[in-house]
Structures are given as C-alpha cells and as structure tokens.
C-alpha positions as CSV (number, residue, x, y, z in Angstrom):
1,M,25.9,-41.6,21.5
2,K,28.1,-40.4,24.4
3,R,29.0,-37.2,22.5
4,Q,25.3,-36.5,21.9
5,D,24.4,-37.1,25.6
6,E,27.1,-34.7,26.7
7,I,25.7,-32.1,24.4
8,R,22.2,-32.6,25.7
9,E,23.3,-32.3,29.3
10,S,25.2,-29.0,28.6
11,Y,22.8,-27.5,26.1
12,I,23.3,-24.0,27.6
13,R,26.9,-24.1,26.4
14,V,25.5,-24.5,22.9
15,F,22.3,-22.6,23.0
16,I,23.6,-19.3,24.4
17,P,26.3,-18.7,21.7
18,V,23.7,-19.7,19.0
19,C,21.3,-17.1,20.3
20,A,24.1,-14.4,20.6
21,S,25.4,-15.1,17.0
22,L,21.9,-15.0,15.5
23,F,21.0,-11.8,17.4
24,F,24.0,-10.0,15.9
25,L,23.5,-11.5,12.5
26,F,19.8,-10.6,12.2
27,E,20.5,-7.1,13.6
28,S,23.2,-6.8,11.0
29,Y,21.0,-8.0,8.1
30,V,18.0,-5.7,8.9
31,H,20.3,-2.8,9.7
32,C,21.9,-3.3,6.3
33,I,18.6,-3.4,4.3
34,Y,17.2,-0.2,5.7
35,T,20.5,1.6,5.3
36,A,21.0,0.4,1.7
37,Y,17.4,1.2,0.6
38,E,17.6,4.7,2.1
39,Y,21.0,5.3,0.5
40,G,19.7,4.0,-2.8
41,H,16.8,6.5,-2.7
42,K,19.1,9.4,-1.9
43,T,21.7,8.4,-4.6
44,F,19.1,8.1,-7.4
45,Q,17.5,11.4,-6.3
46,K,21.0,13.1,-6.5
47,Q,21.8,11.5,-9.9
48,L,18.4,12.2,-11.6
49,F,17.7,15.6,-10.2
50,P,20.9,17.1,-8.7
51,N,19.4,20.6,-8.5
52,I,16.5,19.5,-6.4
53,S,18.8,17.4,-4.1
54,N,21.1,20.4,-3.5
55,A,18.3,22.8,-2.9
56,S,16.4,20.5,-0.7
57,S,17.1,20.8,2.7
58,S,13.9,22.7,1.9
59,E,11.7,19.8,2.6
60,E,8.9,21.4,0.7
61,S,10.3,20.7,-2.7
62,L,10.9,17.0,-1.8
63,C,7.6,16.6,-0.1
64,E,5.3,18.2,-2.6
65,T,1.8,16.7,-2.4
66,N,0.3,18.5,-5.4
67,T,0.2,15.7,-8.0
68,S,0.4,18.1,-11.0
69,S,3.6,19.9,-9.7
70,K,7.0,19.2,-11.3
71,A,8.5,18.3,-7.9
72,Y,5.9,15.6,-7.3
73,K,6.4,14.1,-10.7
74,D,10.2,14.1,-10.3
75,E,9.8,12.2,-7.0
76,Q,7.6,9.6,-8.7
77,V,10.4,9.1,-11.3
78,V,12.9,8.5,-8.4
79,Q,10.5,6.1,-6.8
80,Q,10.1,4.1,-10.0
81,V,13.9,3.9,-10.6
82,V,14.8,3.0,-7.0
83,A,12.0,0.4,-6.7
84,R,13.3,-1.3,-9.9
85,W,16.8,-1.2,-8.4
86,G,15.4,-2.9,-5.3
87,V,14.0,-5.7,-7.6
88,Y,17.5,-6.3,-9.0
89,I,18.8,-6.6,-5.5
90,N,16.1,-9.1,-4.4
91,L,16.6,-11.2,-7.5
92,A,20.4,-11.3,-6.8
93,Q,19.7,-12.5,-3.3
94,G,16.7,-14.7,-4.0
95,V,17.6,-16.8,-7.0
96,P,20.9,-18.3,-5.7
97,L,19.4,-18.5,-2.2
98,V,16.7,-20.9,-3.3
99,F,19.4,-23.4,-4.3
100,S,22.0,-22.7,-1.7
101,S,19.6,-22.8,1.3
102,L,18.2,-26.2,0.2
103,L,21.7,-27.6,-0.5
104,F,23.4,-26.3,2.7
105,S,20.6,-27.3,5.1
106,S,20.7,-30.9,3.8
107,L,24.5,-31.0,3.7
108,S,24.7,-29.9,7.4
109,D,23.4,-33.4,8.3
110,S,26.4,-35.1,6.8
111,M,29.1,-32.4,7.2
112,G,28.1,-30.8,10.4
113,R,26.2,-27.6,11.3
114,K,29.1,-25.3,12.1
115,P,30.7,-24.9,8.7
116,F,27.5,-23.7,7.2
117,L,26.9,-21.2,10.0
118,F,30.3,-19.8,9.1
119,I,29.5,-19.7,5.3
120,G,26.2,-17.9,5.8
121,A,27.6,-15.3,8.2
122,I,30.8,-14.7,6.1
123,G,28.7,-14.2,3.0
124,L,26.6,-11.5,4.8
125,F,29.8,-9.9,6.2
126,T,31.4,-9.8,2.8
127,K,28.4,-8.2,1.2
128,Q,28.2,-5.4,3.8
129,L,31.9,-4.8,3.7
130,L,31.7,-4.2,0.0
131,M,28.7,-2.0,0.4
132,T,30.5,0.1,3.0
133,L,33.4,0.5,0.5
134,A,31.0,1.4,-2.3
135,M,29.4,4.2,-0.2
136,V,32.8,5.6,0.9
137,M,34.3,5.4,-2.6
138,E,31.0,6.4,-4.3
139,W,31.0,3.4,-6.6
140,N,28.2,2.7,-9.0
141,I,25.0,2.0,-7.1
142,Y,24.1,-1.0,-9.3
143,L,27.1,-2.8,-7.9
144,F,24.9,-3.5,-4.8
145,A,23.2,-6.3,-6.8
146,P,26.4,-8.4,-7.4
147,F,27.4,-7.8,-3.8
148,T,24.1,-9.2,-2.7
149,L,24.7,-12.2,-5.0
150,I,27.5,-13.2,-2.7
151,E,25.1,-13.3,0.3
152,G,22.6,-15.3,-1.7
153,G,25.2,-17.9,-2.9
154,S,26.3,-18.4,0.7
155,G,22.9,-19.3,1.9
156,G,22.2,-16.0,3.7
157,W,20.1,-15.6,6.8
158,I,17.6,-18.4,5.8
159,T,20.3,-21.1,5.9
160,V,21.6,-19.7,9.2
161,I,18.2,-19.7,10.8
162,A,17.4,-23.2,9.5
163,I,20.6,-24.6,10.9
164,A,20.1,-22.8,14.2
165,Y,16.8,-24.6,14.6
166,A,18.5,-27.9,13.6
167,I,21.1,-27.3,16.4
168,V,18.3,-26.9,18.9
169,A,16.7,-30.2,17.7
170,D,20.2,-31.8,18.1
171,I,20.6,-30.8,21.7
172,T,17.0,-31.4,23.0
173,N,14.5,-34.2,23.0
174,A,11.1,-33.7,21.3
175,G,8.6,-32.1,23.6
176,K,7.9,-28.9,25.6
177,H,11.6,-28.3,26.3
178,R,12.5,-28.2,22.6
179,S,9.4,-26.0,21.9
180,F,10.4,-23.6,24.6
181,L,14.0,-23.2,23.3
182,M,12.8,-22.7,19.7
183,T,10.3,-20.0,20.9
184,L,13.1,-18.4,22.9
185,L,15.3,-18.4,19.7
186,S,12.4,-16.7,17.8
187,V,12.2,-14.0,20.5
188,V,16.0,-13.4,20.1
189,L,15.6,-13.1,16.3
190,G,12.7,-10.6,16.8
191,T,14.8,-8.6,19.2
192,G,17.7,-8.4,16.8
193,F,15.2,-7.4,14.0
194,S,13.8,-4.6,16.1
195,L,17.2,-3.3,17.2
196,G,18.5,-3.3,13.6
197,T,15.4,-1.4,12.5
198,F,15.7,1.1,15.3
199,V,19.4,2.0,15.2
200,S,19.9,2.2,11.5
201,G,17.9,5.5,11.0
202,Y,19.6,7.2,14.0
203,I,23.1,6.4,12.7
204,V,22.2,7.5,9.2
205,T,20.8,10.8,10.5
206,E,23.6,11.5,13.0
207,I,26.8,10.5,11.1
208,G,25.9,9.2,7.7
209,Y,25.1,6.1,5.5
210,E,28.6,4.7,5.3
211,Y,29.0,4.7,9.1
212,S,25.6,3.0,9.4
213,M,26.6,0.3,6.9
214,A,30.0,-0.1,8.7
215,V,28.2,-0.7,12.0
216,S,26.0,-3.4,10.4
217,C,29.2,-4.9,9.0
218,G,30.7,-4.9,12.5
219,S,27.6,-6.8,13.8
220,A,28.1,-9.5,11.2
221,G,31.8,-9.7,12.2
222,L,30.7,-10.2,15.9
223,S,28.4,-13.0,14.8
224,I,31.3,-14.8,13.0
225,M,33.5,-14.5,16.1
226,I,30.7,-15.9,18.4
227,I,30.1,-18.9,16.0
228,C,33.7,-19.9,16.8
229,F,32.5,-20.8,20.3
230,I,29.5,-23.0,19.2
231,P,30.4,-26.7,19.7
232,E,29.6,-29.0,16.8
233,T,26.3,-30.9,17.5
234,V,26.5,-33.6,14.8
235,S,29.0,-36.3,15.9
236,K,31.3,-37.9,13.4
237,A,29.4,-41.2,13.7
238,Q,26.2,-39.5,12.8
239,R,27.8,-37.8,9.8
240,R,29.0,-41.2,8.5
241,K,25.5,-42.6,8.8
242,S,23.9,-39.6,6.8
243,N,24.3,-40.0,3.1
244,F,23.4,-36.9,1.1
245,S,21.6,-37.4,-2.2
246,C,20.4,-34.4,-4.1
247,I,18.0,-36.4,-6.3
248,G,16.8,-38.5,-3.4
249,N,16.0,-35.3,-1.4
250,L,14.2,-33.8,-4.3
251,K,12.1,-37.0,-4.8
252,D,11.2,-37.0,-1.1
253,M,10.1,-33.3,-1.3
254,I,7.8,-34.0,-4.4
255,Q,6.3,-37.1,-2.7
256,F,5.7,-35.1,0.5
257,Y,3.4,-32.7,-1.5
258,T,1.8,-35.3,-3.9
259,K,1.3,-38.5,-1.9
260,D,-0.8,-39.1,1.2
261,D,0.7,-40.7,4.3
262,P,-0.3,-44.4,4.1
263,S,-0.2,-44.6,7.9
264,S,-2.9,-42.0,8.2
265,P,-6.5,-43.3,8.1
266,S,-7.8,-40.1,6.5
267,S,-6.3,-38.0,3.8
268,T,-4.4,-35.0,5.1
269,R,-2.9,-33.8,1.8
270,F,-5.8,-31.4,1.0
271,R,-5.5,-29.8,4.5
272,Y,-1.7,-29.5,4.2
273,L,-1.7,-28.0,0.7
274,T,-4.5,-25.6,1.7
275,A,-2.6,-24.5,4.8
276,I,0.7,-24.1,2.9
277,L,-0.9,-22.1,0.1
278,A,-2.6,-19.8,2.7
279,F,0.8,-19.4,4.3
280,F,2.4,-18.6,1.0
281,F,-0.1,-15.8,0.2
282,I,0.1,-14.3,3.7
283,M,3.9,-14.2,3.6
284,G,3.9,-13.2,0.0
285,A,2.0,-10.1,1.0
286,K,4.2,-9.4,4.0
287,F,7.5,-9.7,2.3
288,G,6.3,-8.1,-0.8
289,A,5.4,-5.0,1.2
290,F,8.8,-5.1,3.0
291,A,10.5,-4.8,-0.4
292,F,9.1,-1.3,-1.1
293,E,7.8,0.1,2.2
294,V,11.0,2.2,2.8
295,F,10.6,3.9,-0.6
296,Y,6.9,4.4,0.1
297,L,7.6,6.2,3.4
298,L,10.4,8.3,2.0
299,G,8.1,9.8,-0.7
300,P,5.1,12.2,-0.4
301,P,2.9,12.7,1.5
302,F,4.9,11.3,4.4
303,C,8.5,12.2,3.5
304,F,9.8,10.3,6.5
305,S,13.5,10.9,7.4
306,P,15.6,7.7,8.1
307,K,15.1,8.3,11.8
308,E,11.3,8.5,11.5
309,I,11.3,5.3,9.4
310,S,13.3,3.5,12.2
311,I,10.8,4.7,14.8
312,F,7.7,3.8,12.7
313,E,9.0,0.3,11.7
314,T,10.2,-0.5,15.2
315,I,6.8,0.4,16.6
316,K,5.1,-1.7,14.0
317,T,7.3,-4.8,14.5
318,S,7.4,-4.6,18.3
319,L,3.6,-4.0,18.8
320,S,2.9,-7.0,16.5
321,K,5.2,-9.3,18.5
322,L,3.9,-7.9,21.9
323,V,0.2,-8.7,20.9
324,V,1.2,-12.2,19.7
325,I,3.1,-12.9,23.0
326,L,0.4,-11.6,25.3
327,G,-2.7,-12.5,23.2
328,M,-1.9,-15.9,21.8
329,R,-2.6,-18.0,24.9
330,P,-5.9,-16.3,25.8
331,M,-7.1,-16.7,22.2
332,Q,-6.2,-20.4,22.1
333,R,-8.4,-21.0,25.1
334,C,-11.6,-19.9,23.2
335,L,-10.7,-20.1,19.5
336,M,-9.3,-22.9,17.3
337,D,-5.9,-22.1,15.7
338,E,-7.4,-21.8,12.2
339,L,-9.7,-19.0,13.4
340,I,-6.8,-17.2,15.1
341,A,-4.9,-17.3,11.8
342,L,-8.0,-15.9,10.0
343,I,-8.3,-13.0,12.5
344,G,-4.6,-12.3,11.8
345,V,-5.2,-12.2,8.0
346,L,-8.2,-9.9,8.4
347,S,-6.1,-7.5,10.5
348,Y,-3.4,-7.5,7.9
349,I,-6.0,-6.7,5.2
350,A,-7.2,-3.7,7.2
351,M,-3.6,-2.5,7.7
352,F,-2.7,-2.8,4.0
353,V,-5.9,-1.0,2.9
354,L,-5.2,1.8,5.4
355,F,-1.5,2.0,4.2
356,G,-2.7,2.2,0.6
357,I,-5.1,5.1,1.1
358,A,-3.2,6.9,3.9
359,P,-3.1,10.7,3.3
360,T,-1.2,11.3,6.5
361,E,1.0,9.5,8.9
362,T,-1.9,9.2,11.4
363,F,-3.5,6.7,9.1
364,L,-0.3,4.7,9.0
365,Y,-0.2,4.4,12.8
366,I,-3.9,3.4,12.8
367,G,-3.0,0.7,10.2
368,V,-0.2,-0.5,12.6
369,L,-2.8,-1.0,15.3
370,F,-4.8,-3.3,13.0
371,G,-1.7,-5.1,11.7
372,S,-0.5,-5.8,15.2
373,I,-3.2,-8.4,15.6
374,A,-1.6,-10.5,12.8
375,V,0.0,-13.7,14.1
376,A,1.8,-15.0,10.9
377,E,5.6,-14.7,11.1
378,N,8.1,-16.9,9.3
379,I,10.0,-17.5,6.1
380,C,8.3,-17.1,2.8
381,N,9.2,-17.8,-0.8
382,L,11.6,-15.0,-1.8
383,S,9.8,-14.3,-5.0
384,S,7.4,-12.2,-3.0
385,S,10.1,-9.5,-2.5
386,V,10.6,-9.4,-6.2
387,I,6.9,-9.3,-7.0
388,G,6.3,-6.5,-4.4
389,G,9.1,-4.3,-5.7
390,A,8.1,-4.8,-9.3
391,I,4.5,-4.0,-8.7
392,Y,5.5,-0.8,-6.8
393,S,7.9,0.4,-9.5
394,E,5.3,0.0,-12.2
395,T,2.3,1.5,-10.4
396,V,3.8,4.3,-8.2
397,A,3.2,6.9,-11.0
398,L,-0.4,5.7,-11.3
399,Y,-1.3,5.7,-7.6
400,R,1.2,5.3,-4.8
401,G,-0.9,2.8,-2.8
402,T,-1.7,0.5,-5.7
403,A,0.9,-2.1,-4.6
404,Y,-0.7,-2.4,-1.2
405,F,-4.1,-3.0,-2.8
406,V,-2.6,-5.8,-5.0
407,L,-1.0,-7.5,-2.0
408,T,-4.3,-7.1,-0.2
409,G,-5.6,-9.5,-2.9
410,F,-3.0,-12.0,-1.7
411,L,-4.4,-11.8,1.8
412,V,-8.0,-12.1,0.6
413,L,-7.0,-15.3,-1.2
414,S,-5.4,-16.6,1.9
415,A,-8.5,-15.8,3.9
416,F,-10.6,-17.9,1.5
417,L,-8.1,-20.8,1.8
418,L,-8.3,-20.7,5.6
419,L,-12.1,-20.8,5.4
420,A,-11.8,-23.9,3.1
421,F,-9.4,-25.4,5.6
422,I,-11.8,-24.8,8.6
423,K,-14.7,-26.2,6.6
424,N,-12.7,-29.4,5.7
425,D,-11.6,-29.7,9.3
426,K,-15.1,-29.6,10.6
427,K,-16.2,-32.1,8.0
428,N,-13.5,-34.6,9.1
429,H,-14.5,-33.9,12.7
430,N,-18.1,-34.8,12.0
431,R,-17.1,-38.0,10.2
432,K,-15.6,-39.3,13.5
433,D,-19.1,-39.3,15.0
434,Y,-20.4,-41.7,12.3
435,I,-20.7,-45.4,13.1
436,A,-19.8,-47.8,10.3
437,I,-22.6,-50.5,9.8
438,E,-21.4,-53.8,8.4
C-alpha cells in the first residue's frame, strides 16, 4: 500500500504526463483521419476521372450542382467509391478493436497500465508511418485498410482512453477530486480533437497530404515519448492479486445486463438497458455521420476545400463543447438529467435534418447552432461508423442527404427511449410515496 499512497500524494507527477500523451495522441488520430479521407477522395477522383482532375483547378467542373450534368454524375461515382473505401477502413479498425480493447483493458489490471498505453500508441504511430510512406510512394490506396488493421489490433485510441481513466482512478479516491480530474482529462481530449481537426486542412492546403500525415505521425511519436515518463500505477502486489479470466469476465458482463442487483430494493435493469440503448442510438448517429461527413462536404453543392472543412468542423466541435461547459450547470439547476439529454437529442435531430436538406453552407452553420446544444459525448459501438459509411455510399446517387435522414431515425428512437426512461423514473418516484399496509 505504501507504493499506492506515494502515487496518490504525487498524482500531478502522473496526471500531467497522462494528459500530455493523450493530447498528442488524440490530435494525431483526428489529424490522420481528416487527412486520409481527403487524400482518398482526391486519389479516387484522379483515378476514375483523370481528365476532370487535371482540368479542375476550375472549381466549376468539380462543383457542378446541375444534377443532370456529366460532371455532377461523375462526382457521385467518386462519392460512392470513396465512401465504400471508408467502410473498409472502419471495418479494419473496428472488428479487431472490439476484441483488443476488451482484452487489453482487463489485462492492464494484472499486467500494469503502462505496457498497454505503449501498445495502443505504437499501433497508431505504425499505421500513420505506413500511410505517410504510401502517400509519398503513391502505393495502392486500398493498402490503407490493412494499415488501419494494425491500429485496431493494438487497441487503438479506445484502449488508451480507457486505461488513462483507469490511471486516474488508481491515483485518486472516489469523490469530487476524481470527478474533477476525469473532467479535466476529457477537456484535454477535446482540445486535442479540435486542434487535430483545425491544423490538418491548413497543412494539406499549404504543403500537401503527405506532409500533413507526417505531422500526425510526429504527434503520435511525441505521445510515445511522453508515455515513457508516466509512472506505473498498479503495484506488483496488486498485479499478483488480480487474476485475469476471459471466460469469467465475459460471464460477469452478461450477468450485468441480464440480472438485477440483489442488493437493490427495486429493479434497475429496465432503466439501465433503456439508458444504454438510447446512448447506443445517439452515438450510432454521431459516429455514423463522422464516417462520411468529410466526403459529403467535399462534394457539391458545398465543395469545401480541406482548409474550409477544418474551419467548419472545428467550429462545430468547439461550439458544442463550449455550450456544454457553460450551459450544463444552469440546466441542472432547473431540469432533471434525463430532460437535458432529451433536449440534446432533439437538437441533434434538428442539426441532421438541416444537414440533409442544406442547399448552401449557410444551412450547415445554422445546423451547427442547433447541434451545439447536444450534450452526449463518449465512445460508441464502432459498428456505427461502418453503418454510416455504407448507407452513404449506397444512397449518395439517390439523394446526397439520405444518410443524415436515416441517422435521424436513430436519434428519434433514442428520444422515445429517453421518454420511456423518464416515465419509468417518475413511476418509481411515485411508488416511494406509497405506504405499505400490513
């Protein structure tokens, strides 16, 4: 216990390098995604229609809004192909990540946190290094999928974030202090996300895709170097006490979702399952849109440049986080948490509908104002990225905003689930006022 007490007393020595490493890692991850997607769109455009690509510093041919013109139809073909390519990348990341994240997060209790921080960061660095080489050497664009497989197999950003929160739990006692540090860590992650979004487009525009990917690779390298300075927070004595059992952990997970807590006087399983399903649909819509939004903005009628995409996405992300930080406390004073979540869902519905019908970029920014009220922000099942990309690739030729309307359906379902949750909560509250007569 002495080791643990020392760590708790000097938590700043642990917490600051954890924040720094996650900041650079998340900046690197988001920077890489925007650069790769924009590079993929440009590459497929060049491969499928080289004449248009060469002639098209004339932004008119690339941004044709007449749906019956050849230029418009050619762009829809590009959109379909690049969105399908994005699905392959998300599958390559998501399938191994489901297993590696569960395995590594559990193993960190018995083997220590630090090794798995290294594995996740090195996997991301390796992927980006290979992508940089692929851009410089002009390798086959489909090689990006096996490169992403490396990141997925190493646990990726999900494992790193989960272990970072576990480190915070290791060095603090339960209570406000722990909650404050976890909130601070979330702010650091959000800042890294915003920075990666913002700088990627500028670097692509000014010096090129390969340099932008090299910068993201450098950020991942910095993260690895900083991890070297993070002390191990699980002592050897604690590791010996923790016995890892894959079957046992799986059994506990199943029981968590299927059995009520015997110590609880009233059933909480319905409320928990309702909340988790609502969360799934909310994040399914959010991450599903993230899988194709870059392609949507690159095409007509917006035809955003990489720099414009960076500005737009940074405003969208930053405004949302600012509203949450400034508005959460006042809303909690007059509204229950479930109603706040419902307001957030309704705002996202408005944003997605406006994105789907937007004829100009003005509508996009109005949609951002609605979406900034949304308060849901966390990790979702990675299948949403695959679903979103697949829907977009198959519907873009029919109507470009169809994918947003389908994902709006996810949000509507989550709104109904939250209403059911609120109704059940009120019912349980009313039961407390009843007096049992014997």
